[in-house]
C-alpha positions, 0 to 999 in steps of 0.5 A, spaced: 500 500 500 502 506 497 502 512 502 500 519 500 504 524 502 501 531 501 507 535 501 510 531 495 503 531 491 502 539 492 510 541 492 508 548 490 503 549 497 509 546 501 515 550 498 517 557 497 523 561 495 527 566 500 524 572 496 517 574 495 513 570 490 506 571 487 502 564 487 495 561 486 492 556 490 485 553 490 480 550 495 483 546 500 480 541 506 483 542 513 481 540 520 481 546 524 481 549 531 480 556 533 482 559 539 485 565 543 492 566 547 499 566 547 502 560 543 506 558 548 500 557 553 496 551 555 490 552 551 494 553 544 498 546 546 491 543 548 489 545 541 495 542 537 494 536 541 487 535 539 488 537 532 493 532 531 489 526 535 484 527 530 488 527 524 491 521 526 485 518 528 482 520 521 489 517 518 487 510 522 480 509 519 483 510 512 489 506 513 484 500 514 481 502 507 488 502 504 488 509 503 493 511 508 497 518 508 502 522 512 499 527 517 501 534 514 504 539 517 501 544 522 499 550 519 496 557 523 492 563 521 493 569 525 490 575 527 488 580 532 481 584 533 481 591 530 483 592 523 488 598 525 492 594 530 499 591 529 499 584 532 506 585 534 504 591 539 498 587 542 499 582 548 500 575 546 494 573 550 490 577 545 492 573 539 487 570 535 489 563 531 486 558 527 490 551 527 490 547 521 492 540 518 490 539 511 487 533 509 487 529 502 481 530 498 478 523 499 477 525 506 469 526 508 465 529 513 462 522 515 469 519 516 471 525 520 466 524 525 467 517 525 474 519 527 472 524 532 468 519 536 474 514 536 478 519 539 474 521 544 473 514 546 481 513 547 482 520 550 475 523 554 479 528 557 481 532 551 475 536 550 477 540 545 476 534 540 469 537 540 471 544 537 475 541 531 471 543 524 472 540 518 472 546 513 475 548 506 479 554 505 480 558 498 485 563 499 486 564 491 492 569 489 497 569 495 504 572 496 508 568 500 516 567 502 520 562 506 522 565 513 529 562 515 530 562 523 526 563 529 519 566 529 521 572 533 525 574 526 519 574 522 518 581 521 524 582 517 521 577 512 514 580 513 517 587 511 520 584 504 513 581 503 510 588 504 515 591 500 513 586 494 506 587 495 507 595 494 511 595 488 506 589 485 500 594 487 497 588 491 493 589 498 492 584 503 485 580 503 486 575 508 489 572 514 496 571 516 498 564 514 504 560 516 506 553 515 511 550 520 516 546 516 520 545 522 519 542 529 521 547 534 522 542 539 527 538 534 531 543 531 536 549 532 531 556 532 536 559 527 535 553 522 527 553 522 523 554 516 516 557 516 512 559 510 509 565 511 503 567 506 498 572 505 492 572 500 492 578 496 488 582 491 489 588 486 490 594 490 485 600 489 488 606 485 487 613 488 486 618 483 488 625 484 
């Protein structure tokens, strides 16, 4: 039985250069969970555990049907309440996030619910399993770039992306999206790789 690896099938989704580029992405199915708070806090950790627990439960069901797949990389959408506030100037406790793990196209809502029931049977204490949603996200045109290094130095990479958007007459039309290619528990922070992505649209031209 051949195991499906989404990172190999959708290389353009899971790779990015070290300079800004414009890409196009169609609709993608994910299991997701939304929350608020410091990414180093307990709620974030519990949400991550719940998302992976359900993802592996889904994988187990499909493996029995000889449709095995590799659980994809963790992703995150990030924002703060209020359009004018810079996220980096807001206390981390107020950060809003939605964690995502991509699913193969053949995964169905019925199988996700079956997997949820099985997971809850094994981990009754993991209440957040009930908060996970199976949904699609269509970002369309996006500017993305590979960030090399710790999360704290992301503003340097984002500055390059903002400059690219400005010169390309593009404006942000969606949430800050991150794809975590490296496991921060297992790698030197200086060697971490994270794809940073923003949905964009043609910027409005102000006529004088």
